[in-house]
N, C-alpha and C positions, 0 to 999 in steps of 0.2 A: 355664441361666439367666444364667451369666456371659457366654456368647456374645451373648445378646439385649441385655444391658446395654452391652457394648462396641460392638455394631453400632449401637445407638441413639445412643451418644455420638459415634461416627464420623459419623453422619448429621447430627447437630446442628452439629458443627464444620465440616463441609464444605458445609452449606447456604448458598446464595447465590452459589456460584461460577458464572461465566458459561460456558455451554456454547458451543463453537464450531460452532454449527449454527443454522439457522432461516431464515425469510423476512426479508430485509432491505428495509426501506421506502425505496425510491428515489423521491422526489417529483419531479414534472415541474417544470422551470424555464421553458424556452421552446424554440421551434424555432430551429434553426440548420442550416447546410449539413452534409451528410454528410461524414465524414472530417475534421471540424474539429479542429485542434490547439489545445487550451486550455492555457494556461500561467499558473501562479501565481508571483508574486515574493514569497518568504518574508521578504525584507528590507523592501520598500516597501509590501507589501499590494496592489500593482497586479496586474491580470490582462491577458493578451494572448490573442488569438484569431485564427486563420487558417484559412480553409475549404479546406485542401488538404494532401496529404502529398507532393506532387510538387515537387522542388527546381527544376524547370525553369519553374515558374509564377512570375510576377512579382507575385503577390498579397502585399501587406504584412500584417503583424500589426496588428490593431486593438487599441488600448490602452484599458484601463478603469481608472479611478482607485481603485476598491475593489470589494469583492464585490457590493455593492448595485447599482452601475452595470453591472457585468458581467452580473448576472442580469436587469437591466432593459434590457440592450443599449444603454446610453447611452455613446457613444464619447467618449474624451478625446484622440483623435489616432490616429496610425498610425506604423508603422516598417517599412521594407523592409530585410530582412537582405541584406548584401553578400557578396561572395566566393563567389557561386554559390548562396547560399541554404541552406536546410535541407531534409533528406529525412526523411520520416516525420512522425508526429503527436506522439510522446512527447518533450516538452521540459520544462525547468524554468527558473526564474529566481531570482536572489538579488542583492539590492542593486544593481539596475540592469544586471545582466548576464544574458543569455539563453544557456542551454546546450542543445545538441541535436546530432543527427547531422549531419555535414557533407554536402555535395551529392554525395559519392561514394556512389552507391546500392548498390554491391556491395563496398565497402571496409570498413575498420574504424576510420575516423577520426571524431572528434567535434570540435566547434568551440564557440567562445564569441563572442558578439556584444554590442556596446553596445546596450542596450535603448532608448536615446534616439535615437542616430544610425544604428543598424544596421550600424556598422563592424565588420568581422571583427577580433577581438582575438587569437585564438589557435586553433591546430589541433593535435591530437595523435592518435596511434593507440592503440587498446585491445588489448593483447596477449592471445592465446588465444581471443578471441571470433570467431565467424563474422560473416557480413555479407551473404551471398547471399540474395536475396529468395526467400521460401518455405522454402528449405532451412534457413536459420538465423534465421527470423523467427517472429513470431506467425502462426497458420495462416490469416490473411486477407491476408498479404503486406504491402503498404503500406510497404515499405522499413523494416519494424520490427525490424531486426537489432540495433540499438543503442538501447535505450529508456531515456530519462532519467526518473527518479522521485525524489521527495524526501519526507521527513517530518521530524519533530523530531530524529531521530538523525543525519541527514546527507543527502547527495546520492548517488545511485546510477545505474549503467548496467547494464542487464540484457539478456542475449541468449544464444543457443545457442552452445555450444563449437564451434570450427572443425572438430573431428573428429566432430561430431554425437553424442558420447557422453553428453552431458548439458547442463546449463545453468550459466551463470556470472553472478554478481552482484558488481559492483565498487563499492566505496565510493570516491568521488572527492574529490580536492582541487580547490580553486578554480582552480589552474593547469593543470587537465586531466590531472594525473598520477594514477595509481591508488594509493590509500592502502592498500587491503586487498581481496583477492579471495577469494570463497567459491564453491565449485561443488557441484552436486548432480545426481543422475540424473533424478529426477522422472519425468514421462511424456514420450512422444514429441512431444506437441503441446500448445500452449496458445493461447488466443485474445486475452487481455489481462491486465493486471496493475496492481498499485498497492502502495505501501509505506505501512504504518501502524505507528508505534512500533517500527521495526526489524524488522518482519515483512513479507515479500513474499507477497501473496495473488495467486493465478493462476486466471483463468477457464478453464473446460474448452475453450471454443471461442468464436470471434468471434460465433457465432450463438446462443450459449446464455447464460442468466443464471446458470447453475450455476458455483459456485466451490468446488473440491474440494481444492486444494493450498495449503499455507502453509509458507513457509521462513523460519525464524528466523535472521537474519544473525549474531546474537551467538553462538548455540549451534551453528550449522551444521546444525541438524536440520530435517528435512522432516516435516510431519504432515498427516494427512487431515482436512479440514474439510467441512462440508456446508451451504453458504450458497446462497441463491437470491435474486437481485435482483428486486424487485417490478416493475421496468421491463419485464420479460418478454423474450421472444425478439426478436432484432433483429440489428443489425450493430454490435458493440461495437468501436470503433476508437480510443478515447482515454480516459484518465482523468487527473485533475489533483487534487491534494490540498492544501487550505488548512489547514495545521496550526495557524494562529492561531485558527481557529474550529472545528477538527476537522470540517471538511466535505469530503466526497469528491464530486467532480463526475465524472459518467460520460456519455460520448457514445455513443449508439446510434442508427443510421440518421441522421435529421435532427432528433433530439430530444436535449435536454440534461436530465439528471436530477441530483439531489444526494442524498447520504446524510448526514443530520445526526448528530453525535456518533459519527462513524465508528469511531474506535478502541474506544470502549465497545461499540458494536454488534457489532464483529467480535472482541470479547473480548481486546483487547490493550492496553487503557487501563492506565496506570500505577496501581499500588495506592496508595491514600491512606495517608499516614504515620500519620494519626489515625483509628482505627476509628470507623465511624458508630455512633450510639447503639444502633440495633437489633443491630449486630454485637457491640457491647460486652455487651449483655444476653445475647445468644446464647452468647458465650464464657463469661460469668459462670455461665450455666446449665450449660454443659458442665463448667466447673471444679467447680461444686457437685456434679454427678453423679459426677465423678471422685473427689472427696473422699469422697462417700457410699459409693462402691464400695470404695474402699480401707479405709474404716472398717469396713464389713461383713466384708471379707476378713480384717482384723486380729482382729475378734471371733471369727470362725470358727477361726482358728489358735490364739487364746488358749483357746477352749473345748476344742479338741482336745488341747492341752497339759495342761489340768486333768484331763481324763478318762483320760489315759494312766496 
């Protein structure tokens, strides 16, 4: 009887926790070229988009003034990155500066560019990380050896370790120095990834909507999750996260999708400091049951003492 009571209480107190599993609704936004690099500026709210991962291309980034114009493909100008351009599709921006992998497609250098003029501002090397295409990249190649990602906790560069023993996630400073590095073994291959509230989520393959790995940068722990993007099977080549609206953009083949309320959907949203009314009622019920259980236990002990 006591076991049933405590089991019921435990269920009541744990009810409502978000399980890190399920089908994730990725709604269609628009068509755009395959292998497009989509970049969000967390400081200005602007977006940038370039339809290639090849640094040899002279294709500029198209600028969009906000999320609405980005989704509607209403351009506000363009910018051509100087100094050899950028390799790969994973890049971020903050307060008018674009950060990405430099044009060295097998090296370990990253660069910063002025988002207005395209001028090369700085270049630095990331220690410990690989850079060789396919050997040290996402399993679709695309010069994805140094992948820039960002969320509300900071800006990061992700890639495979140079000795291929695992993976490395670096929290970056604005001057391209590494603030903190965490490593984990994980699996031998991943297809794409994104950061949400300090957690790195990794897709199993560039061709699969399945996401089975989550790495918490704060704790350094890896966990198994079971998410599936409703965008289906395709060629996942880029992600970009708008932390101002909690919207994750996903590029697969020549289609752009978005996941609204992404941090909540993937189970990593920050807990509210004030419990919701339903949660407060649930806790009150649990507290009442706890008090009732203790009162019954006290009566039994008192009765036992009297009968001795």
